[in-house]
C-alpha positions in Angstrom: -0.1 4.6 15.8 -2.4 3.2 12.9 0.4 1.4 10.9 -0.5 -1.5 13.7 -3.6 -1.9 12.7 -3.2 -2.1 9.0 -0.3 -4.6 9.6 -2.3 -6.7 11.7 -5.6 -6.4 8.7 -2.9 -7.3 6.2 -1.5 -10.2 8.0 -5.1 -11.6 8.1 -5.9 -10.7 4.2 -2.6 -12.5 3.4 -2.9 -15.1 5.3 -6.5 -16.2 4.3 -5.3 -15.4 0.8 -3.0 -18.1 0.8 -3.7 -20.7 3.6 -3.9 -23.3 0.9 -0.6 -22.9 -0.5 1.6 -22.3 2.7 1.5 -26.4 3.8 4.0 -26.2 0.4 5.6 -22.6 0.7 6.4 -19.7 2.6 5.6 -16.1 2.2 8.5 -13.9 0.7 7.1 -10.4 -0.2 3.8 -9.2 0.0 4.1 -6.0 -2.5 1.5 -3.1 -1.3 0.7 0.0 -3.1 0.3 2.7 -0.6 -0.9 6.4 -1.7 0.7 9.4 -0.5 -2.8 10.8 0.8 -3.2 7.4 3.3 -1.8 9.2 6.0 0.5 5.8 6.1 4.6 5.9 7.1 5.9 3.2 5.3 8.8 2.8 7.3 6.4 2.4 10.8 4.3 0.4 8.6 7.2 -2.4 7.8 8.3 -2.1 11.5 4.7 -3.0 12.6 4.4 -5.7 9.7 7.5 -7.3 11.3 6.5 -7.0 14.6 3.1 -8.5 14.1 4.2 -11.3 11.8 6.8 -12.8 14.1 4.6 -15.1 15.7 2.9 -16.2 12.6 2.7 -17.7 9.3 4.1 -15.0 7.6 7.2 -14.8 9.9 10.5 -13.3 7.8 7.8 -12.0 4.8 9.0 -8.7 4.1 6.6 -5.9 2.9 7.3 -4.4 -0.9 6.3 -0.8 -0.7 5.5 1.3 -3.7 3.9 4.9 -3.1 1.8 5.6 -5.1 1.9 9.6 -6.5 -0.8 11.9 -5.6 -2.2 12.6 -9.7 -5.2 15.6 -9.4 -7.8 16.2 -12.3 -9.6 19.4 -13.2 -13.1 19.5 -13.7 -12.9 22.5 -15.6 -10.2 21.9 -18.4 -10.2 18.0 -17.6 -5.6 19.0 -17.7 -4.4 16.4 -15.1 -0.8 16.7 -13.0 1.4 15.4 -10.0 0.2 17.2 -6.9 3.7 17.8 -4.9 2.4 20.7 -2.7 -0.8 21.2 -0.6 -2.1 23.6 -3.5 -5.1 22.3 -5.2 -5.8 24.8 -7.9 -5.1 23.7 -11.5 -1.8 24.5 -13.2 -3.5 25.0 -16.5 -6.3 27.6 -15.8 -6.4 27.8 -11.5 -9.9 26.3 -11.5 -10.3 25.0 -7.7 -12.6 22.1 -9.1 -10.1 19.3 -8.5 -10.7 15.7 -8.3 -8.1 13.2 -6.8 -7.9 10.4 -9.2 -5.2 8.7 -7.4 -3.1 9.0 -4.2 -5.5 7.4 -1.7 -4.8 3.7 -2.9 -4.2 1.0 0.3 -4.2 -2.3 -1.8 -2.1 -5.4 -1.6 -0.8 -5.9 -5.2 0.4 -9.3 -4.8 1.6 -12.0 -2.4 5.1 -13.8 -3.2 5.3 -17.6 -2.0 8.7 -19.3 -2.5 8.2 -23.7 -2.5 10.0 -25.0 0.9 12.6 -27.4 1.1 13.0 -30.9 1.8 
């Protein structure tokens, strides 16, 4: 399950990105963009993140995952569409010269921190 490795990387990146702010607050949510072609199962990633983060400064933080659709563009006619089936042929001109322009993403979009109450 490579979701655990990804979850650990998200924790490392988030902790190093907000280390100075964690004295004043707690990470509440981490917003991710995950492409449909990334081979990640969002539910598995959430489970692994929760388990891995439980003994870190991110304990209790939640992942908010936006799944990015697979978008293709035809190199022949420049048509663009959402690919929903494993058929990579232009819907307009039937060319097989397709470029995938989205759907492979794995990005931390933002990190939400709430202030600690004294």
